[in-house]
C-alpha positions as CSV (number, residue, x, y, z in Angstrom):
1,M,0.0,0.0,0.0
2,A,1.5,3.4,-1.0
3,C,1.9,6.1,1.6
4,N,-1.0,8.6,1.9
5,D,-2.1,11.2,4.4
6,D,-3.3,9.9,7.7
7,E,-7.1,9.8,8.0
8,P,-9.0,10.0,11.3
9,L,-9.7,6.8,13.1
10,P,-13.2,6.0,14.3
11,T,-11.7,5.3,17.8
12,P,-10.6,8.3,19.9
13,T,-6.8,8.9,19.9
14,T,-6.6,12.3,21.8
15,T,-5.8,13.1,25.4
16,T,-9.6,13.2,26.1
17,Y,-9.8,9.5,25.6
18,Q,-11.6,7.7,28.5
19,D,-11.3,4.0,29.4
20,P,-14.6,2.1,29.2
21,E,-16.5,1.4,32.3
22,P,-15.4,-2.0,33.9
23,Y,-17.6,-5.0,33.5
24,G,-18.0,-7.2,36.6
25,M,-15.7,-7.5,39.5
26,P,-12.0,-8.2,39.0
27,F,-11.2,-11.9,39.5
28,Q,-9.5,-12.4,42.9
29,N,-8.4,-16.1,42.6
30,T,-5.7,-15.8,39.9
31,P,-3.2,-18.6,40.7
32,E,0.4,-18.0,41.5
33,I,2.5,-18.5,38.4
34,E,4.2,-21.6,39.8
35,D,0.8,-23.2,40.4
36,I,-0.7,-22.6,36.9
37,V,-2.1,-25.4,34.8
38,M,-2.9,-23.8,31.5
39,Y,-5.3,-25.1,28.8
40,E,-5.2,-23.6,25.3
41,V,-8.5,-23.4,23.5
42,N,-8.6,-23.5,19.7
43,L,-12.2,-22.2,19.2
44,R,-12.4,-23.6,15.7
45,A,-11.7,-27.1,16.9
46,F,-13.2,-27.1,20.4
47,S,-16.9,-26.8,19.6
48,P,-19.2,-25.8,16.7
49,A,-21.0,-23.7,19.4
50,N,-17.9,-21.6,20.0
51,F,-17.9,-19.6,23.3
52,A,-21.0,-21.4,24.4
53,G,-19.5,-24.8,23.5
54,V,-16.4,-24.1,25.5
55,E,-18.5,-22.9,28.4
56,S,-20.5,-26.2,28.3
57,R,-17.3,-28.1,28.8
58,L,-15.7,-26.0,31.5
59,D,-16.2,-28.7,34.1
60,S,-14.3,-31.2,31.9
61,I,-11.5,-28.7,31.6
62,K,-11.4,-28.1,35.3
63,A,-11.3,-31.8,35.9
64,L,-7.8,-31.7,34.4
65,G,-6.6,-29.4,37.2
66,V,-6.8,-26.4,34.9
67,N,-6.9,-23.0,36.5
68,V,-6.0,-20.8,33.5
69,I,-7.6,-21.0,30.1
70,W,-5.9,-19.3,27.1
71,L,-8.1,-18.6,24.2
72,M,-6.6,-18.2,20.7
73,P,-7.5,-14.8,19.2
74,I,-11.1,-13.8,19.5
75,T,-11.0,-10.7,17.4
76,P,-12.4,-10.4,13.8
77,I,-10.2,-11.8,11.0
78,G,-9.0,-9.7,8.1
79,E,-10.5,-10.6,4.7
80,E,-8.0,-8.7,2.5
81,R,-5.1,-11.0,1.5
82,S,-6.7,-13.7,3.7
83,V,-5.1,-17.2,3.7
84,G,-6.5,-20.6,4.3
85,Q,-10.2,-21.6,4.3
86,L,-11.3,-19.1,6.9
87,G,-8.3,-16.8,7.4
88,S,-5.8,-16.7,10.2
89,P,-7.0,-15.8,13.7
90,Y,-3.7,-13.9,14.0
91,S,-4.8,-11.4,11.2
92,V,-6.6,-8.9,13.4
93,K,-9.2,-6.8,11.6
94,N,-10.3,-4.8,14.7
95,Y,-8.7,-4.8,18.2
96,K,-11.9,-4.0,20.0
97,E,-14.4,-6.3,18.6
98,V,-15.4,-10.0,18.9
99,N,-15.2,-12.2,15.9
100,P,-18.9,-13.0,15.1
101,E,-17.7,-16.5,14.1
102,F,-17.3,-17.2,17.8
103,G,-20.2,-15.2,19.2
104,D,-20.7,-11.7,20.5
105,M,-19.4,-9.7,23.5
106,D,-22.3,-11.0,25.7
107,D,-21.4,-14.6,24.8
108,F,-17.7,-13.9,25.6
109,R,-18.6,-12.3,29.0
110,S,-20.8,-15.3,29.8
111,F,-17.9,-17.6,29.2
112,V,-15.5,-15.5,31.3
113,D,-18.0,-15.3,34.1
114,A,-18.6,-19.1,34.0
115,A,-14.8,-19.7,34.1
116,H,-14.4,-17.4,37.1
117,D,-17.2,-19.1,38.9
118,R,-15.0,-22.3,38.7
119,D,-11.9,-20.4,39.8
120,I,-10.4,-20.5,36.3
121,A,-8.7,-17.4,35.0
122,V,-9.0,-16.4,31.4
123,I,-6.3,-15.0,29.1
124,T,-6.6,-14.2,25.4
125,D,-4.1,-14.1,22.6
126,W,-2.8,-10.6,21.8
127,V,-1.3,-9.9,18.4
128,A,0.8,-6.7,18.8
129,N,3.2,-7.1,15.9
130,H,0.9,-6.8,13.0
131,T,-2.7,-6.3,11.8
132,S,-4.8,-7.4,8.8
133,W,-4.6,-5.2,5.7
134,D,-8.2,-4.1,6.2
135,N,-7.9,-3.0,9.8
136,P,-9.1,0.6,10.4
137,W,-5.6,1.4,11.6
138,M,-4.6,1.4,7.9
139,N,-6.1,4.9,7.8
140,K,-3.0,5.9,9.7
141,I,-0.2,4.7,7.4
142,S,2.5,6.2,9.7
143,W,1.5,3.5,12.2
144,Y,2.9,0.8,9.8
145,T,6.4,-0.1,8.6
146,K,7.1,1.0,5.1
147,D,9.8,0.2,2.5
148,A,11.9,2.8,0.7
149,S,9.0,3.4,-1.8
150,G,6.5,4.2,1.0
151,N,4.7,0.9,0.7
152,V,3.5,-0.9,3.9
153,V,5.3,-4.2,4.3
154,H,4.4,-7.6,5.8
155,P,6.5,-8.6,8.9
156,P,10.2,-8.7,7.7
157,G,11.8,-12.1,7.8
158,T,8.4,-13.9,7.6
159,N,6.1,-15.2,4.9
160,W,3.1,-13.8,6.6
161,L,1.7,-12.0,3.5
162,D,-1.8,-11.7,5.0
163,V,-0.7,-9.2,7.7
164,A,0.9,-5.7,7.8
165,D,3.8,-4.9,10.1
166,L,3.3,-2.2,12.7
167,N,5.7,0.7,13.3
168,F,6.6,0.8,17.0
169,E,8.4,4.1,16.6
170,N,5.0,5.7,16.3
171,E,3.9,6.9,19.7
172,A,0.3,7.3,18.8
173,M,0.0,3.7,17.6
174,R,1.7,2.5,20.8
175,K,-0.8,4.4,23.0
176,E,-3.8,3.0,21.0
177,M,-2.4,-0.5,21.3
178,I,-2.2,-0.2,25.1
179,R,-5.7,1.3,25.3
180,A,-7.0,-1.7,23.3
181,M,-5.3,-4.1,25.7
182,K,-6.9,-2.3,28.6
183,F,-10.2,-2.4,26.8
184,W,-10.5,-6.2,27.1
185,I,-9.5,-6.3,30.7
186,L,-12.2,-3.7,31.5
187,T,-14.9,-4.6,29.1
188,A,-14.7,-8.4,29.4
189,N,-13.0,-8.8,32.8
190,I,-10.2,-11.1,31.4
191,D,-7.1,-11.8,33.4
192,G,-4.2,-11.2,31.0
193,F,-2.7,-12.1,27.7
194,R,-0.6,-14.6,25.8
195,C,1.3,-12.2,23.5
196,D,1.9,-13.6,20.1
197,Y,5.3,-13.3,18.4
198,A,6.6,-11.3,21.4
199,D,10.2,-11.5,20.1
200,G,9.1,-9.4,17.1
201,V,8.0,-6.5,19.3
202,P,10.4,-4.0,20.9
203,F,11.3,-4.3,24.6
204,D,10.4,-0.8,25.4
205,F,6.8,-1.2,24.1
206,W,6.3,-4.4,26.2
207,R,7.7,-2.6,29.3
208,D,5.4,0.4,28.8
209,A,2.4,-1.7,28.1
210,I,2.9,-4.1,31.0
211,D,3.7,-1.2,33.4
212,T,0.3,0.3,32.4
213,L,-1.6,-3.0,32.8
214,R,0.0,-3.8,36.1
215,A,-1.1,-0.4,37.5
216,M,-4.7,-1.2,36.9
217,E,-6.5,-1.4,40.2
218,D,-7.4,-4.8,41.7
219,R,-6.0,-6.8,38.8
220,N,-3.6,-9.7,39.2
221,L,-2.7,-10.3,35.6
222,I,-1.1,-13.3,33.9
223,L,1.3,-12.4,31.0
224,L,2.8,-15.0,28.8
225,A,5.3,-14.1,26.0
226,E,5.5,-16.3,22.9
227,G,9.2,-15.9,22.7
228,V,12.6,-16.6,24.3
229,R,14.2,-13.2,24.7
230,N,15.4,-12.7,28.3
231,D,14.4,-9.1,28.4
232,H,10.7,-10.2,28.3
233,Y,11.1,-10.9,32.0
234,S,12.5,-7.4,32.6
235,A,9.6,-6.0,30.7
236,G,7.2,-7.7,33.1
237,F,6.2,-11.0,31.5
238,D,5.7,-13.9,33.9
239,M,6.5,-16.7,31.4
240,T,8.2,-17.4,28.1
241,Y,8.2,-20.4,25.8
242,A,10.3,-23.6,26.5
243,W,11.0,-24.3,22.9
244,D,14.5,-25.8,23.7
245,F,12.9,-28.2,26.1
246,Y,10.3,-29.3,23.6
247,G,13.0,-29.8,20.9
248,K,15.2,-31.8,23.2
249,L,12.3,-34.0,24.3
250,K,11.4,-34.7,20.7
251,S,15.0,-35.7,19.9
252,I,15.1,-38.1,22.9
253,F,11.9,-39.8,21.8
254,E,12.3,-39.6,18.0
255,N,16.1,-40.0,17.6
256,N,17.0,-42.1,20.7
257,E,19.1,-39.3,22.1
258,N,20.4,-39.8,25.6
259,A,17.4,-39.2,27.9
260,R,19.6,-37.7,30.6
261,N,20.2,-34.7,28.3
262,I,16.8,-33.3,29.2
263,F,18.3,-32.2,32.5
264,V,21.0,-30.2,30.7
265,T,18.3,-28.4,28.7
266,N,16.1,-27.9,31.8
267,S,19.0,-26.3,33.7
268,A,20.0,-24.1,30.7
269,E,16.4,-22.8,30.4
270,Y,15.9,-22.1,34.1
271,G,19.5,-21.0,34.7
272,S,19.0,-18.0,32.4
273,I,15.8,-16.5,33.9
274,P,15.1,-14.5,37.1
275,D,13.7,-16.2,40.2
276,G,10.0,-16.3,40.3
277,K,9.7,-16.4,36.5
278,H,8.8,-19.5,34.5
279,K,8.9,-21.4,31.3
280,L,5.7,-22.7,29.6
281,R,6.3,-26.4,29.0
282,F,4.3,-28.3,26.4
283,T,4.2,-31.4,24.2
284,T,2.0,-29.6,21.7
285,N,0.1,-26.4,21.0
286,H,-1.7,-24.8,18.1
287,D,1.4,-24.3,16.0
288,E,3.0,-27.7,16.7
289,T,-0.2,-29.7,16.0
290,A,-0.9,-27.6,12.9
291,W,2.6,-27.6,11.3
292,D,4.6,-30.4,12.9
293,A,2.5,-33.4,14.1
294,P,0.3,-34.3,17.1
295,P,2.0,-35.7,20.1
296,T,0.7,-39.2,19.5
297,Q,2.9,-39.2,16.4
298,I,5.9,-37.2,17.6
299,F,6.4,-39.3,20.7
300,G,5.7,-42.7,19.1
301,N,2.1,-43.4,20.0
302,A,-0.6,-42.6,22.5
303,E,1.5,-44.1,25.4
304,G,4.6,-42.2,24.3
305,S,2.7,-39.0,24.2
306,I,1.6,-39.4,27.8
307,A,5.2,-40.4,28.9
308,A,6.4,-37.2,27.3
309,F,3.7,-35.2,29.0
310,V,4.7,-36.7,32.4
311,A,8.3,-35.5,31.8
312,T,7.1,-32.1,30.6
313,T,4.7,-31.6,33.5
314,F,6.5,-32.9,36.5
315,L,10.1,-31.9,35.9
316,Q,9.7,-28.1,36.0
317,G,7.8,-25.2,34.6
318,V,4.1,-24.3,33.8
319,P,2.3,-27.2,32.1
320,L,0.1,-26.6,29.0
321,I,-2.6,-28.9,27.7
322,Y,-3.9,-28.1,24.2
323,T,-7.4,-28.7,22.7
324,G,-7.9,-32.4,22.0
325,Q,-4.5,-33.5,23.4
326,E,-6.3,-35.2,26.3
327,V,-8.3,-37.4,24.0
328,G,-5.4,-38.3,21.7
329,V,-6.2,-36.3,18.5
330,D,-4.0,-38.1,16.0
331,V,-4.0,-35.8,13.0
332,N,-2.7,-32.4,12.2
333,M,-5.3,-29.9,13.5
334,P,-5.5,-26.7,11.4
335,F,-6.5,-23.3,12.8
336,F,-7.2,-21.7,9.4
337,S,-10.3,-24.0,9.1
338,R,-12.6,-25.9,11.4
339,Y,-11.7,-29.3,12.8
340,P,-14.2,-30.3,15.5
341,V,-12.7,-32.6,18.2
342,N,-14.6,-35.8,19.0
343,W,-14.6,-35.6,22.7
344,T,-16.0,-39.1,23.2
345,M,-12.9,-40.9,21.7
346,N,-10.2,-42.4,24.0
347,P,-12.0,-42.0,27.4
348,S,-9.3,-44.0,29.1
349,M,-6.7,-41.5,27.9
350,F,-8.8,-38.6,29.2
351,Q,-9.0,-40.4,32.5
352,E,-5.3,-40.9,32.7
353,Y,-4.7,-37.2,32.0
354,K,-7.1,-36.4,34.9
355,D,-5.4,-38.8,37.2
356,L,-2.0,-37.4,36.4
357,M,-3.1,-33.8,36.9
358,S,-4.7,-34.7,40.2
359,V,-1.3,-35.9,41.4
360,Y,0.3,-32.7,40.1
361,T,-2.2,-30.3,41.6
362,S,-2.7,-32.1,45.0
363,A,1.0,-32.3,45.9
364,E,3.1,-29.1,46.3
365,V,6.2,-31.1,46.0
366,A,5.1,-32.2,42.5
367,R,4.9,-28.6,41.4
368,T,7.7,-26.8,43.2
369,G,9.9,-29.4,44.8
370,T,13.7,-29.2,44.6
371,I,14.9,-31.4,41.7
372,T,17.6,-34.0,42.1
373,T,18.8,-36.0,39.1
374,L,19.2,-39.7,40.0
375,V,22.7,-40.8,39.1
376,N,22.6,-43.6,36.6
377,N,24.2,-45.0,33.5
378,N,20.9,-45.5,31.6
379,N,20.4,-43.5,28.4
380,D,16.7,-44.5,28.0
381,I,15.1,-43.5,31.3
382,I,14.4,-40.0,32.6
383,S,14.7,-40.4,36.4
384,F,14.6,-37.7,39.1
385,K,13.5,-36.9,42.6
386,K,11.7,-33.9,43.9
387,V,11.8,-32.9,47.6
388,K,9.9,-30.2,49.6
389,N,9.1,-29.8,53.3
390,G,9.9,-33.5,54.0
391,D,7.9,-34.8,51.1
392,E,9.6,-36.8,48.4
393,M,8.5,-38.0,44.9
394,L,10.4,-40.2,42.5
395,F,9.8,-40.2,38.7
396,F,10.9,-42.9,36.2
397,I,9.9,-42.4,32.6
398,N,10.8,-44.8,29.8
399,T,11.4,-42.8,26.6
400,R,11.7,-45.9,24.3
401,D,9.2,-48.1,22.5
402,N,10.6,-51.2,24.1
403,A,11.0,-52.6,27.6
404,V,14.0,-51.2,29.5
405,T,15.6,-52.5,32.7
406,Y,16.9,-49.7,34.9
407,A,19.5,-50.3,37.6
408,L,18.4,-48.2,40.6
409,P,20.9,-45.9,42.2
410,S,21.9,-47.0,45.7
411,S,20.1,-44.0,47.3
412,V,16.7,-45.5,46.5
413,Q,17.5,-49.3,46.6
414,N,15.5,-51.3,49.1
415,T,13.0,-48.5,49.9
416,T,9.2,-48.6,50.0
417,W,7.0,-46.0,48.3
418,T,3.4,-45.4,47.4
419,N,2.4,-45.4,43.7
420,S,0.9,-42.0,43.1
421,M,-1.5,-43.3,40.4
422,D,-3.1,-46.2,42.2
423,N,-2.0,-45.8,45.9
424,S,-0.4,-49.3,45.9
425,N,2.8,-50.1,47.8
426,T,5.9,-50.3,45.7
427,L,9.2,-51.9,47.0
428,L,12.2,-50.8,45.1
429,N,14.9,-53.5,45.0
430,T,18.1,-53.1,42.9
431,D,16.4,-52.5,39.5
432,I,13.1,-52.0,37.8
433,T,11.8,-52.9,34.4
434,L,9.5,-50.5,32.6
435,N,7.5,-51.5,29.5
436,A,7.5,-49.4,26.4
437,Y,6.8,-45.8,27.3
438,E,5.8,-46.8,30.8
439,Y,6.3,-44.3,33.7
440,L,6.3,-44.7,37.4
441,I,5.5,-41.9,39.9
442,L,6.1,-42.7,43.6
443,E,5.7,-40.7,46.8
444,N,6.6,-41.2,50.4
């Protein structure tokens, strides 16, 4: 698009701007970051009924121990230069409207209220780096990045041709972006944001935006950056992505890499971030299941996907469950079109996820215990201990598709434990044999 004179926006951009009146009472039960269990909702896959469909399954989501729901973008989708069958949810046509594909503002408020009633916080995707080509902001061409000829460009270094790159040197754009973020907190009573492509947005914008959001009265917000830059923590984000951990776990399961290397990656990720900050750990999300493969394929089969989930959830970090993961969706799930999940398939798998998350949420040591790697010479088993306030838990996870015999370290030989999954007594002698992708969680 060629440069032209800026035209007035329909939304106020002057110093007389007033924030909207708040809807409802701010949610008071936002979990501590270290206690979060997050569930990502792909609205196009979750239910044909959209907001109402997710609301109808809130009890099933809560049964997984979930206390934070992350909704993929709920804003209208651009039609100009649209890609895919229905367009990308990350092509924002208007920052202050609800996509009618999913419902209206009243439907969204009803969902948020129902989640809050169940002590579940709600965050939504926020796309700060770019907009659609038919967003009203296009009337302000100076708000966008332009090439030498004065044409607005798509985000540099990407193939995202359906979106236009925003210019963060423009102060008016930055202010309007922050107002739009506040709009959703006030108008719909949400509890924070997962910020898309955060690495593509300057540090000083995130710092200014988060400082403004944190200053809002009676709000305990959750802020997740899709990125790995360490300055996201200085800007005020609570969490960043654990892509290195995900990649290492894939290599262990897919390429038979030494299973003990997961501890090197874990230490590297957590050794580089400030105390009190965390990594979001996952075996899948909307990107991985759309472009890579579902966890039932990446990690061997359904049993392998659960073994990988155990390592991801219990070692360290904030665990994420993605739409359909808990029932073993076994195909690539797009988000440019609809793919309704069959929630009745694999009920035993759903039950196993519930049982695992019951262990995780009921034991503080499982979430925040001090980690000790169990010394061993086995390349196939992920084994570690967690200790807190006199409580201990042991974890043994077979990362292979065959049975493996594991020689126990002397520190745990000839000790008796309780199996966390079925409460049976377990005597550890000198070794244990784990079947393909079998795991063992023990507590004292």
